[in-house]
Backbone as a ProteinNet text record, in pm:
[ID]
protein_1_A
[PRIMARY]
XXXXXXXXXXXXXXXXXXXXXXXXXXXXXXXXXXXXXXXXXXXXXXXXXXXXXXXXXXXXXXXXXXXXXXXXXXXXXXXXXXXXXXXXXXXXXXXXXXXXXXXXXXXXXXXXXXXXXXXXXXXXXXXXXXXXXXXXXXXXXXXXXXX
[TERTIARY]
13486.1	13401.9	13381.6	13492.1	13482	13391.9	13401.9	13322.8	13173.7	13135.9	12995.5	12940.9	13020.4	12978.7	12963.8	13057	13052.3	12930.7	12901.8	12786.4	12655.8	12647.2	12527.8	12507.6	12616.8	12611.2	12560.6	12608	12563.1	12414.9	12368.8	12226.9	12141.6	12184.6	12109.6	12105.8	12218.8	12223.1	12131.7	12134	12047.9	11900.7	11866.5	11728.3	11681.9	11768.3	11734.3	11714	11797.9	11784.7	11652.8	11617.9	11491	11372.8	11379.5	11271.5	11258.1	11369.4	11367.3	11308.3	11349.5	11295.3	11145.8	11105.4	10963	10880.1	10931.1	10858.8	10845.9	10952	10948.5	10846.4	10843	10746.1	10603	10577.9	10443.2	10400.5	10490.5	10458.7	10426.7	10507.4	10481.5	10349	10316.5	10189	10071.5	10083.8	9975	9953	10058.4	10046.6	10011.4	10002.9	9983.3	9856.5	9749.4	9625.4	9618.9	9708.7	9705.2	9783	9853.9	9933.9	9854.7	9828.8	9757.4	9851.2	9881.1	9971.7	9898.9	9971.9	9915.4	9938.2	9834.1	9845.6	9779.5	9836.5	9774.3	9676.8	9583.8	9492.8	9566.4	9677.9	9754.6	9808	9856.1	9905.4	9793	9676	9561.7	9519.5	9517.2	9474.1	9580.1	9709	9816.9	9814.4	9806.6	9812.5	9706.3	9582.1	9474	9503.3	9487.5	9509.7	9395.3	9417.6	9309.5	9198.9	9074.8	8962.8	8979.2	9060.7	9078.3	9175.1	9249.6	9351.4	9293.3	9313.6	9275.3	9395.2	9372.5	9480.3	9424.4	9513.9	9473.3	9494.8	9401.7	9414.3	9401	9474.2	9466.8	9482	9428.9	9435.5	9339	9297.1	9200.4	9063.4	8959.7	8822.9	8793.6	8763.7	8743.4	8616.8	8629.8	8517.9	8402.5	8281	8160.3	8125	8200.2	8171.9	8107	8100.6	8045.8	7893.6	7842.1	7696.4	7653.8	7552.3	7497.9	7375.9	7379.1	7270.3	7167.8	7092.1	6991.5	7060.6	7012.5	7071.5	7209.3	7303.5	7438.6	7536.8	7492.3	7583.9	7627.5	7759.6	7818.2	7910.1	7903.9	7995.7	8070.9	8194.7	8278.1	8396.3	8479.6	8601.5	8721.2	8828.8	8953.3	9056.6	9133	9228.6	9363.4	9467.1	9599.8	9647.9	9558.9	9593	9630.2	9671.3	9708.5	9602	9524	9417.5	9309.1	9191.3	9077	9018	8983.2	8924	8789.6	8680.8	8551.4	8551.4	8485	8482	8338.2	8303.7	8176.2	8207.5	8124.8	8142.9	8007.3	7987.9	7863.1	7896.7	7848.6	7877.1	7870.3	7916.4	7915.4	8054.2	8058.6	8186	8235	8366.6	8419.6	8366	8356.2	8303.2	8381.3	8511.9	8595.1	8608.4	8534.4	8540	8468.7	8536.7	8478	8551.1	8490.6	8553.4	8680.1	8776.8	8907.2	8987.4	8956.8	9030.6	9098.4	9205.9	9277.4	9200.3	9213.7	9149.7	9232.7	9214.3	9272.7	9161.4	9145.5	9043.7	9105.5	9046.7	9089	8977.1	9011.7	8909	8965.7	8877.5	8915	8868.8	8942.4	8910.5	8837.6	8706	8622.6	8547.6	8565.1	8495.7	8509.8	8630.2	8656.7	8614.6	8571	8528.2	8598.1	8650.6	8711.3	8599.5	8578.3	8474.7	8541.1	8521.6	8589.2	8515.9	8594	8537.2	8565.9	8662.6	8697.8	8747	8705.7	8748.4	8804.9	8923.3	8984.9	9000.6	8975.1	8991.1	9095.4	9150.1	9248.1	9182.8	9262.9	9203.6	9223.3	9295.1	9301	9330.1	9351.4	9365	9493.3	9598.8	9725.3	9771.8	9710.2	9758.3	9709	9798.3	9760.9	9854.3	9802.4	9888.7	10008.4	10123.3	10247.5	10235.1	10168.4	10154.7	10076.6	9970.9	9889.1	9971.5	10043.5	10127.1	10230	10297.2	10398.6	10337.3	10218.5	10153.5	10112.9	10064.2	10023.4	10144.4	10254.1	10376.3	10428	10420.2	10467.1	10389.9	10261.9	10178.3	10185.3	10257	10270.9	10150.8	10064.1	9942.8	9965.3	10058.5	10077.9	10210.6	10208.3	10329.6	10347.7	10469.9	10500	10415.3	10385.2	10307	10162	10115.6	9979.8	9965.9	10075.2	10067.5	10076.9
13618.3	13506.7	13414.7	13386.5	13302.2	13366.2	13493.2	13565.2	13554.6	13556.8	13545.4	13405.7	13300.7	13163.7	13147.8	13203.1	13193.8	13268	13383.8	13462.5	13387.2	13326.6	13252	13130.4	13062.1	12947.8	12990.6	13100.9	13152.3	13188.3	13245	13278.9	13151.9	13048.2	12922	12859.4	12860.6	12805.7	12885.2	13016.9	13101.6	13074.8	13063.7	13037.5	12900.1	12798.8	12665.3	12665.8	12741.3	12750.4	12816.6	12924.6	12993.9	12900.8	12827.2	12734.9	12623.5	12570.8	12465.8	12515.2	12633.3	12691.6	12718.7	12770.1	12796.4	12669.4	12564.7	12437.2	12378.6	12386.1	12335.9	12413.2	12543.9	12626	12590.8	12571.5	12535.4	12398.5	12302.6	12169.3	12177.3	12249.6	12266.8	12334.4	12435.9	12507.3	12415.4	12334.4	12243.9	12133.5	12091.6	11980.5	12023.7	12151.2	12197.7	12143.1	12123.6	12070.2	11918.4	11856.4	11712.7	11635.5	11705	11637.8	11631.6	11511.3	11492.9	11424.9	11493.4	11438.3	11338.5	11238.2	11137.3	11179.6	11160.9	11186.4	11070.4	11037.1	10937.7	11011.1	10940.5	11006.7	11083	11030	11100.5	11233.5	11236.2	11360.5	11461.7	11414.4	11503.9	11566.8	11487	11538.9	11630.9	11602.3	11686.7	11825.3	11829.1	11954	11949.4	11986.6	11978.2	12065.7	12008.9	12087	12185.6	12290	12385.2	12317.8	12364.6	12303.2	12306.8	12395.7	12406.9	12302.8	12232.6	12137.7	11998.7	11944	11806.4	11717.2	11609.2	11517.4	11377	11280.5	11141.5	11103.5	11026.4	10974.8	10823.1	10754.1	10609.4	10548.9	10430.8	10358.9	10242.7	10200.1	10092.1	10150.5	10091.8	10133	10081.4	10171.9	10135	10050.7	9944	9852.2	9922	9896	9950.4	10091.4	10149.4	10287.9	10299.8	10191.5	10196.1	10206.4	10320.6	10343.7	10393.7	10330.7	10373	10459.6	10580.6	10675.2	10669.2	10775.8	10786.3	10798.4	10724.7	10730.4	10667.6	10740.5	10687.1	10735.8	10807.8	10864.3	10756.5	10747.4	10649.1	10724.3	10689.3	10747.3	10634.4	10661.7	10567.2	10644.5	10576.6	10638.2	10558.7	10629.8	10566.5	10591.4	10487.5	10497.5	10438.5	10487.1	10427.8	10374.9	10367.8	10320.4	10433.1	10546.5	10660.9	10767.9	10776.6	10876.8	10823.4	10883.1	10843.7	10968	10956.6	11067.5	11021.8	11095.8	11062.2	11094.4	11009.9	11024.4	11017.4	11101.9	11089.7	11071.5	10991.7	10965.1	10949.9	11018.3	11004.7	10934.2	10812.1	10733.3	10586.1	10506.7	10361.5	10317.9	10245.8	10196.9	10076.9	10055.5	9935.4	9809	9700.9	9574.3	9520.8	9539.5	9484.8	9578.2	9687.3	9781.6	9720.3	9715	9656.3	9708.6	9686.6	9726.2	9643.6	9703.7	9642.9	9611	9678.4	9660.7	9792.3	9784.7	9903.3	9980	10111.2	10196.5	10322.2	10385.6	10515.4	10599.6	10720.7	10810.9	10942.2	11002.5	11133.4	11231.4	11346.9	11446	11561.8	11627	11745.3	11730.6	11792.3	11790.3	11920.1	11909.7	12027.2	12012	12107.7	12110.3	11979	11923.5	11803.9	11673.1	11677	11556.1	11551	11434.5	11416.8	11385.6	11474.8	11455.8	11396.5	11266.1	11193.2	11207.1	11224.2	11225.9	11093.1	11018.1	10887.5	10797.6	10671.2	10572.4	10452	10409.6	10288.8	10187.6	10060.6	9954.2	9855.7	9778.1	9678.7	9583.8	9530.2	9450.5	9300.4	9255.7	9111.7	9090.1	8969.1	8936.5	8988.4	9011.8	9048.9	9190	9257.3	9388.8	9499.8	9591.8	9715.6	9822.2	9940.9	10044.9	10074.2	10100.4	10122.2	10234.8	10345.1	10458.2	10418.9	10338.6	10293.9	10201.5	10107.3	10015.2	10091.4	10188.6	10268.3	10345	10405.1	10481.4	10390	10269.4	10175.4	10121.3	10096.7	10049.9	10156.6	10282.6	10393.7	10400.2	10363.1	10365.3	10233.7	10134.4	10004.7	9915	9941.5	9863.6	9749.3	9766.9	9673.2	9600.3	9468.8	9387.7	9320.9	9281.9	9216.8	9091.6	9019.4	8896.5	8925.8	9053.1	9091.5	9100.2	9125	9139.8	9005.9
5534.3	5501.3	5621.4	5695	5813.1	5916.9	5932.7	6031.5	6001.4	5875	5835.8	5869.2	5843.5	5876.6	6027.6	6098.9	6245	6300	6244.4	6288.8	6258.5	6139.6	6100.2	6193.5	6226.3	6317	6454.9	6506	6636.8	6634.2	6522.1	6508.7	6512.9	6446.1	6443.8	6582.4	6652	6787.7	6881	6871.2	6955.4	6925.2	6796.7	6757.7	6808.1	6797.8	6847.1	6998.3	7070.2	7216.1	7254.7	7186.6	7214.4	7184.7	7074	7038.8	7142.7	7190.4	7291.4	7423.4	7467.1	7590.5	7574.8	7460.2	7434.9	7436.2	7371.8	7369.3	7509.1	7587.8	7725.2	7807.9	7792.9	7866.8	7826.2	7698.4	7652.8	7704.9	7705.4	7757.8	7907	7981.7	8125.3	8151.7	8074.8	8090.5	8058.2	7954.5	7915.6	8018.4	8088.2	8182.6	8324.2	8351.3	8488.8	8553.2	8477.7	8533.3	8526	8452.8	8435	8539.5	8625.3	8726.7	8856.8	8905	9030.9	9129.8	9237.7	9337.5	9426.1	9474.5	9563.6	9708.6	9790.9	9934.4	10009.1	10122.4	10209.7	10301.1	10365.1	10458.7	10569.7	10618.4	10722.2	10670.8	10547.3	10489.3	10469.3	10430.7	10410.5	10542.7	10649.7	10779.4	10840.9	10817.1	10868.9	10806.3	10675.7	10601.2	10491.3	10523.9	10424.7	10302.2	10182.6	10061.3	10038.7	9959.2	9930.3	9848.7	9861.4	9788.4	9636.2	9586.5	9441.2	9384.4	9471.2	9424.5	9404.6	9286.1	9257.7	9288.6	9363.4	9399	9412.7	9432.6	9452	9597.7	9650.8	9786.6	9778.7	9863.7	9860.3	9997.9	10013.2	10139.1	10135.6	10254.1	10265.6	10296.5	10237.7	10269.5	10409.3	10500.6	10641.2	10656.6	10734.4	10755.1	10826.9	10780.3	10842	10797.9	10704.2	10664.1	10527.5	10450.7	10314.7	10320.2	10272.2	10272.7	10135.7	10083.3	9953.9	9980.4	9926.9	9949.2	9838	9827.5	9722.4	9587.1	9489.9	9356.6	9353.6	9295.1	9277.3	9382.9	9485.5	9585.7	9684.5	9702.5	9793.5	9889.1	10017.9	10115.5	10185.4	10218.6	10292.6	10347	10423.3	10475.5	10426.9	10398.9	10357.6	10467.1	10500.5	10609.1	10569.5	10634.9	10619.2	10753.8	10849.3	10983	11077.4	11023.9	11106.7	11108.8	11002.5	10992.3	10899.8	10912.5	10831.2	10766.9	10638.1	10564.4	10508.7	10536.6	10477.3	10327.5	10250.2	10104.5	10056.7	9960.8	9890	9742.8	9677.2	9535.2	9470.5	9359.6	9284.5	9154.3	9142.2	9023.1	9055	8962.3	8977.8	9022.7	9134.3	9187.4	9107	9102.3	9035.2	9101.6	9024.9	9076.5	9195.7	9198.4	9306	9425.8	9427.7	9538.3	9658.9	9773.8	9894.4	10017.1	10133.4	10259.7	10281.4	10351.4	10379.4	10253.3	10143.6	10019.2	9981.8	9906.4	9862.4	9757.5	9761.8	9662.2	9642.6	9526.8	9497.5	9437.6	9490	9438.6	9394.2	9291.4	9243.3	9273	9328	9359.6	9438	9516.4	9594.3	9739	9829.6	9972.1	10004.9	10027.6	10049.5	10180.4	10270.4	10400.3	10477.6	10481	10560	10496.6	10370.1	10299.8	10164.1	10129.4	9998.1	9900.1	9803.7	9701.8	9578.3	9560.6	9453.7	9321	9216.5	9081.6	9011	9064.7	9008.7	9121.4	9117.4	9216.3	9141.8	9185.1	9129.7	9242.5	9211.9	9311.5	9260.3	9351	9308.1	9208.6	9117.4	9010.8	9024	9124.5	9151.1	9298.5	9336.2	9477.7	9542.4	9463.2	9525.2	9494	9398.3	9357.1	9448.7	9479.8	9548	9492.2	9457.1	9400.8	9490.5	9428.4	9500.7	9602.3	9564.9	9656	9781.4	9762.2	9875.7	9964.5	9903.4	9979.9	10062	9999.6	10070.5	10187.9	10166.8	10273.6	10389.2	10356.9	10461.6	10537.4	10466.2	10532	10627.6	10586	10669.3	10800.5	10797.9	10918	10994.8	10939.8	11007.9	10992.3	10893.4	10873.9	10775.2	10681.9	10572.8	10590.5	10574.3	10580.7	10444.8	10414.2	10285.6	10266	10371.6	10359.4	10322.6	10341.1	10303.4	10153.1	10082.4	9938.3	9877
[MASK]
+++++++++++++++++++++++++++++++++++++++++++++++++++++++++++++++++++++++++++++++++++++++++++++++++++++++++++++++++++++++++++++++++++++++++++++++++++

């Protein structure tokens, strides 16, 4: 009788373990396209990602590079002080988007140009995304008094 209870308990534990591993695998598979890694312009120029990879880039909009083209197409460059990456974006930019301001864009790096599908700008006078601040500090462009 004891042996039967012990065997049943082991079966339940094994089944629970298999279910847990299966659920973890399904969650990982579902999230594989939802994870976008952050890169600074210096990281993009050092080791360009493949055109199929979607990622986030952040830095300051370089002064004198913001150009509005025909329709909704906008081009500019984003810099972290160590490198500059040209960006194209088709759409409406956030109201607070401006030169020498922090931004984060999501998109792909294709043929030497970051093609953004989404652009985010800082939302008040003192905020800058942590990833952008860290990348700028690493290049010596950003000081604590700037925030």
